[in-house]
C-alpha positions as CSV (number, residue, x, y, z in Angstrom):
1,M,27.8,137.8,60.1
2,E,25.3,137.4,63.0
3,N,22.3,136.5,60.8
4,C,24.2,134.4,58.1
5,N,23.5,130.8,57.4
6,P,26.0,128.5,59.1
7,S,28.4,126.5,57.0
8,R,29.5,122.9,57.8
9,V,32.8,123.2,55.9
10,P,35.3,126.1,56.1
11,M,36.2,125.9,52.4
12,I,34.5,124.7,49.3
13,T,36.0,121.8,47.5
14,G,38.1,122.9,44.6
15,F,38.8,126.4,45.8
16,V,42.5,125.9,45.7
17,Q,42.3,124.8,42.0
18,Q,40.6,128.0,41.0
19,K,42.7,130.5,39.0
20,E,43.2,133.9,40.7
21,E,42.2,135.6,37.4
22,D,38.7,134.1,37.6
23,S,37.5,136.8,40.1
24,D,37.8,140.5,40.4
25,S,40.1,142.0,43.0
26,L,38.9,143.5,46.2
27,A,38.8,147.3,46.7
28,D,39.6,147.1,50.4
29,E,42.6,144.8,50.9
30,Q,43.1,145.9,54.5
31,Q,39.7,144.5,55.6
32,Y,40.6,141.1,54.1
33,Q,44.1,141.2,55.7
34,S,42.6,142.1,59.1
35,L,40.1,139.2,58.9
36,I,42.8,136.7,57.9
37,G,45.0,137.9,60.8
38,A,42.2,137.3,63.2
39,L,41.4,133.9,61.7
40,L,45.1,132.9,61.9
41,Y,45.1,133.8,65.6
42,I,42.0,131.7,66.2
43,A,43.4,128.8,64.1
44,V,46.7,128.7,65.9
45,N,45.2,128.9,69.4
46,T,41.8,127.2,69.5
47,R,40.4,126.0,66.2
48,P,42.4,123.2,64.4
49,D,39.4,122.6,62.1
50,I,40.0,125.9,60.3
51,A,43.8,125.7,60.2
52,I,44.3,124.6,56.5
53,S,41.6,126.9,55.2
54,T,43.1,129.9,57.0
55,S,46.6,128.9,55.8
56,I,45.4,128.7,52.2
57,L,43.6,132.1,52.4
58,R,46.7,133.6,54.1
59,R,48.7,133.1,50.9
60,R,46.5,135.5,49.0
61,V,46.7,138.6,51.3
62,T,48.6,140.7,48.8
63,K,46.0,140.7,46.0
64,P,42.8,139.2,47.4
65,T,39.9,138.6,45.1
66,S,36.1,138.6,45.8
67,A,36.3,134.8,45.8
68,D,38.9,134.9,48.6
69,W,36.7,137.3,50.6
70,N,33.7,134.9,50.2
71,E,35.8,132.0,51.4
72,A,37.1,133.9,54.4
73,K,33.5,134.7,55.3
74,R,32.7,131.0,54.9
75,V,35.3,130.2,57.5
76,L,33.6,132.6,59.9
77,R,30.3,130.9,59.3
78,T,31.6,127.6,60.8
79,A,31.6,129.1,64.3
80,D,28.2,127.6,65.1
81,H,29.6,124.1,65.1
82,V,30.8,122.5,68.3
83,L,34.4,121.1,68.3
84,H,35.0,118.5,71.0
85,L,38.7,118.7,72.1
86,G,38.7,116.3,75.1
87,G,37.7,112.9,75.9
88,A,38.0,110.1,78.5
89,G,40.6,108.0,76.8
90,N,43.7,106.3,78.0
91,L,47.0,108.2,78.2
92,Q,48.1,107.2,74.8
93,L,49.7,109.7,72.4
94,E,48.2,109.3,68.9
95,C,49.2,111.1,65.7
96,F,47.3,111.7,62.5
97,V,49.0,113.1,59.4
98,D,47.9,113.7,55.8
99,A,49.0,115.6,52.7
100,D,47.4,116.5,49.4
101,W,49.4,116.2,46.2
102,A,50.1,119.3,44.2
103,G,47.3,121.2,45.8
104,E,48.6,124.6,44.8
105,V,47.7,125.4,41.1
106,D,50.4,128.0,40.5
107,N,53.5,126.2,41.9
108,R,52.3,122.6,42.3
109,K,53.3,122.3,46.0
110,S,51.5,120.1,48.4
111,N,49.9,120.9,51.8
112,T,50.7,119.0,55.0
113,G,48.4,118.7,58.0
114,Y,48.8,116.8,61.3
115,I,47.2,116.5,64.7
116,F,48.2,115.0,68.0
117,K,45.8,113.5,70.6
118,Y,46.8,112.6,74.2
119,G,44.3,110.9,76.4
120,G,41.6,111.5,73.8
121,G,42.1,115.3,73.8
122,L,43.7,117.3,71.1
123,V,47.0,118.7,72.2
124,G,48.7,119.9,69.0
125,W,48.1,120.5,65.3
126,G,49.8,122.0,62.3
127,S,49.1,122.8,58.7
128,R,51.4,124.3,56.1
129,K,52.5,124.3,52.5
130,Q,55.4,122.0,51.8
131,T,58.7,123.6,50.8
132,C,59.4,121.4,47.8
133,V,57.5,120.1,44.8
134,S,56.6,116.4,45.2
135,L,56.7,114.2,42.1
136,S,54.0,111.8,43.4
137,S,51.4,111.5,46.1
138,T,53.5,109.0,47.9
139,E,56.4,111.5,48.1
140,A,54.0,114.2,49.4
141,E,52.8,111.8,52.1
142,Y,56.5,111.0,53.1
143,I,57.3,114.7,53.3
144,A,54.2,115.2,55.5
145,L,55.2,112.3,57.7
146,A,58.7,113.6,58.1
147,E,57.4,117.0,59.2
148,C,55.0,115.3,61.6
149,L,57.7,113.2,63.1
150,H,59.8,116.2,63.8
151,E,57.0,117.7,65.8
152,L,56.4,114.3,67.5
153,Q,60.0,114.2,68.7
154,W,59.5,117.7,70.3
155,L,56.2,116.6,71.9
156,R,57.8,113.4,73.3
157,R,60.6,115.5,74.9
158,L,58.0,117.9,76.3
159,V,56.0,115.1,77.9
160,D,59.3,113.6,79.3
161,D,60.2,117.0,80.8
162,L,56.8,117.1,82.5
163,G,57.5,113.8,84.1
164,E,55.0,111.7,82.2
165,H,55.7,108.4,80.6
166,L,54.2,107.7,77.2
167,M,52.9,104.3,76.2
168,L,55.1,103.0,73.4
169,P,54.8,102.5,70.5
170,I,53.2,105.7,69.4
171,V,50.7,105.1,66.6
172,V,51.0,107.3,63.6
173,N,48.0,107.2,61.3
């Protein structure tokens, strides 16, 4: 992948809506599984920008297709882009949360994603498939908000244990 063209986005629009039957299966599943494992490690520890793409690709490790392999390589091609995680901001905790509605074609479940910024720097993030089926986009957003607020409560306790005092109220976008 050294001489490949860089990609600005880790996953093409509409990849999740593609049917799995639209592409032929991979001959070497182990290579795909190894790549997804490496991407998961990177997404959890250092790259929140590839978290949702990696999470979606992780769901297809049992019978990956050539389209899945191409998207996994696209995630690798985003490595040339610089991600700024810090900043010179005030010591305010900010939260951003979002959800899609029925993003999974096969089971109509939604995806949740959230990030936390403290002092302008990124301190936490998460991305996962929701456990229930939402009947509307509003319900999907409320479920995402509830998951995010659980994480926010843990983060508030952590900051308190470290002896810091958060500026209240905490803005949730």
